[in-house]
FILOTOR-151730 format. One record per residue (C-alpha): x, y, z. Coordinates in steps of 0.05 Angstrom, whole numbers, plus 32768, in hexadecimal, padded with zeros to 4 digits. Layout:
N
XYZ;...
//
This chain:
299
878375DF7C5E;876675BF7C21;8789758B7BF8;877875607BBC;8760751B7BCB;874574DF7BA2;86FB74E37B9B;86F574987BA5;870C749F7BEC;86CC74C17C08;869D74A07C39;865674B97C27;863174A47C64;861674EA7C71;85FE74F67C28;85B474E97C3E;85BC75217C71;85C275567C3A;8589756A7C0E;858B75647BC4;857A759B7B93;857D75837B4A;857975CA7B2F;85B575E37B59;85DB75A47B49;85D175AD7AFF;85ED75F57B03;862775DB7B2D;863875A67AFB;863D75D87AC4;866B76047AF0;869875CA7B04;869D75B37ABB;86B775F87AA9;86E476087AE6;86EB75C87B0E;86DB75BE7B58;86F176007B76;86D575FA7BBD;86F075C37BEA;86C4758A7C01;86C375847C4A;86C1754B7C7E;86EB75237CB1;872574F47CA7;872674B67CD2;876074897CBF;875B747D7C74;871174947C72;86FB74D87C5C;86B474E07C77;869275167C4B;866375487C6F;865F75827C3D;866775847BF3;863B754A7BDA;862375727B9D;866B75817B8A;867C75377B95;8644751E7B69;865575507B34;869E753E7B34;868B74F47B2F;865F75017AF4;869675277AD1;86C974F17AE1;86F4751E7B0C;872374F37B33;873E75247B67;871A755C7B8E;8731758D7BC4;872075777C0B;872475997C4E;871E75797C93;86EC75927CC6;870475687D01;872275297D1D;86E075027D25;869775047D0C;867A752A7D46;86B0755F7D42;86A475647CF6;8659756B7CFE;866375A27D33;869475C77D07;866375C27CCB;862875DA7CF5;864F76147D13;8657762E7CCE;861276177CB6;8601765C7C96;863E76577C6C;8631760E7C5B;85EA761D7C49;85CB75E97C79;858075EB7C79;855A75E27CBB;854B759A7CAB;8593758B7C9D;85A775AB7CDD;856F75807CFF;858D75407CE1;85D475507CF8;85BC75647D3E;859575227D41;85D774FD7D31;85FD75237D67;85CA750E7D9D;85B774C77D84;85F974AE7D64;862E74D67D89;860B74D57DCC;860975217DD9;85D3753E7E04;85A7757B7DF0;85CE75A77E20;860F75907E07;85FE759A7DBE;85E275DF7DCD;862275F47DF2;865075D67DBC;862A75FB7D83;8620763B7DAD;85D476337DA3;859B76327DD4;857C75F17DEC;853B76047DCD;8560760C7D89;857775C37D8F;853875A87DAB;851175C77D71;853C75A67D3C;853675637D60;84EC756A7D64;84E8757F7D1A;850A75417D01;84E275177D30;84A2752F7D11;84B675147CCC;84A674CE7CB6;84D974A77C8F;84B074B17C4F;84AD74FD7C55;84F775017C6A;850C74D87C2E;84E675037BFC;84FB75487C1B;854675357C1F;854375177BD9;852C755B7BBF;84EA753C7BA6;84BF75657BD7;84CF75AD7BE7;84E875BF7C2C;84BD75FD7C2B;847D75D57C1F;848E75A57C57;849E75DC7C8A;8464760C7C7B;842E75E07C5C;8434759A7C79;844D75A57CBE;840F75CC7CD2;83E475947CB9;840D75637CE1;83F975877D1E;83AF75877D0C;838075587D32;8369751F7D04;83A375227CD4;83D774EB7CDD;841A74DB7CC2;83FD74A67C93;83D474DC7C70;8410750B7C6A;843974D17C4F;840274C37C1A;8403750B7C04;844F75117C01;845774D17BDA;842074E87BA9;843D752D7B99;848975227BA0;84B475287B62;847A75447B3A;849C75877B2D;846475AE7B4F;846D75F47B68;846776057BB3;842476277BA4;840975EA7B7F;841F75BC7BBA;83FC75EA7BEA;83BD75E87BC1;83BD759C7BBD;83CC75967C06;839175C17C19;836375987BEC;838175567C02;837B75627C4F;833D75927C50;831975857C10;82E775527BF9;82F575077BF2;82F675097BA5;8330753B7BA8;835A750D7BD7;834D74D37BA7;836674FC7B6B;83A6750C7B90;83B174C67BAB;83AA74A97B65;83DC74DA7B49;83AB75037B21;83C975457B39;83BE756D7AFA;8373755C7AFB;836D75707B43;838F75B27B39;836875BD7AFC;832575B37B21;833D75E67B55;834F76187B1F;830A76117B00;82E876277B3D;82D3766F7B26;82EE76A97B4D;82AB76CC7B45;827776987B48;823276AB7B29;820076BC7B5E;823476CD7B94;822B770F7BB5;8260773F7BCB;8259772B7C13;826576E27C05;82A176F37BD9;82BC771D7C14;82B376E37C45;82D576B27C15;831376E17C12;831476E67C60;8312769A7C63;834C76947C33;837376C47C5C;836176A37C9E;8377765E7C82;83BA767B7C6B;83CC769E7CAB;83B576667CD9;83E776387CB5;841E766D7CB9;841376777D03;8414762D7D11;845476237CE8;8478765B7D09;846176537D51;8491761B7D62;84CF763F7D49;850776437D7A;8519768C7D66;84DB76A77D8C;850276B97DCA;850577057DD5;84DD77227E12;84BE77577DE5;84A277227DB6;848976F77DF0;846677317E12;844377497DD3;843277037DB8;841576EF7DFC;83E3772A7DF9;83CC77197DB3;83C776D07DC3;839B76DE7E01;836B77047DD6;836A76CE7DA1;835F76967DD2;832676BC7DF4;830276BA7DB2;831676757D9A;82D9764F7DB0;82A976807D90;82D376807D50;82D576357D4C;828A762F7D57;827D76637D1F;82AB76417CEF;828D75FC7CFE;824776167CF2;825C76387CB0;827D75F87C9B;823E75CF7CA8;821176017C84;823F76037C45;824275B97C45;81F875B67C3A;81FE75DC7BF7;
//
C-alpha cells in the first residue's frame, strides 16, 4: 500500500540503471505541475533507507517543482527481492531490454544469483537471462553511459551499432569514437544510421568529418549524391537499389539472430532450411561482392 514519504529520504543508487528521456520527462513535469505525483514511486525499505527502483522521472520532476512528499510503495524487504518484483512486472514498468539487462547483471554479479536461479525466479528461460547478460557485456562504458543518459537512441544501438560490433575489423574503440561524436546532437535514427554506414564502411574523409564533429557537412555530402547520376544506366540503378536492400537486411538479420525469443520448433525447422541454402552460396556471394568492390574502387 502506498503512503506519502519525504522525498529527501530516497537512496538513488539505481538511478543510472534507468534510461533518461528528456522529452517524456518534460511532458511529465507539466502533468505533475498540474495534478501532482499520482503514481507511487517504488523501491525497497531497509531500515531508514528507501532505495528507489522505479519512478526516477517522477522523483526528478518533484524535486524541480519543490514537492516535499511523494507517494511510495515498497516492492520487497531487500534489494534483490525488489529487483525481482520490478522485473516480474517489467511490461507495466516499461523496462527496456537494456534496463532489464542491467538489473539481471546486478542479480548475478552483486547479489550472487546464478543464471538458473535468476531464470527460475523470474519465470524466464535461461537463454532469456543469458542473452541479457551478453547484451550488457557487449557495451563499453562509453556506449553504456551515452545510451542510459538518453544521449544516444536505444534503437540505434540495438539495430545499427550492434551488427557493426560483430563485424570483423571493427572494434569497440571505433564504436566509442562514433558514439561520442554523435551523442547529444539531436539526430534522428535515420541520420545516425546514415552516419554509421559512412563512418564504418565509407571513405576516410567521411570518418574524419564525423570524428571532428562536422556531422551536418557529412550528412549534406551524402544528400548531394544524386539519386539519378548522369550517365548511369537502368541496369546500374537497379543494382544500386539491390545493394541498398542487401545492406539493410543483412544488418537486420544480424541484429535479430541472437534474440532469445527464437525458440519455437516451427521457426527452427524453417530457418534451418533457409540458412542451409544461404550458407551454400555464401562463398560465391562474398567473392562476387569483393570483386565488385574492387572494380568500383578503381573509378
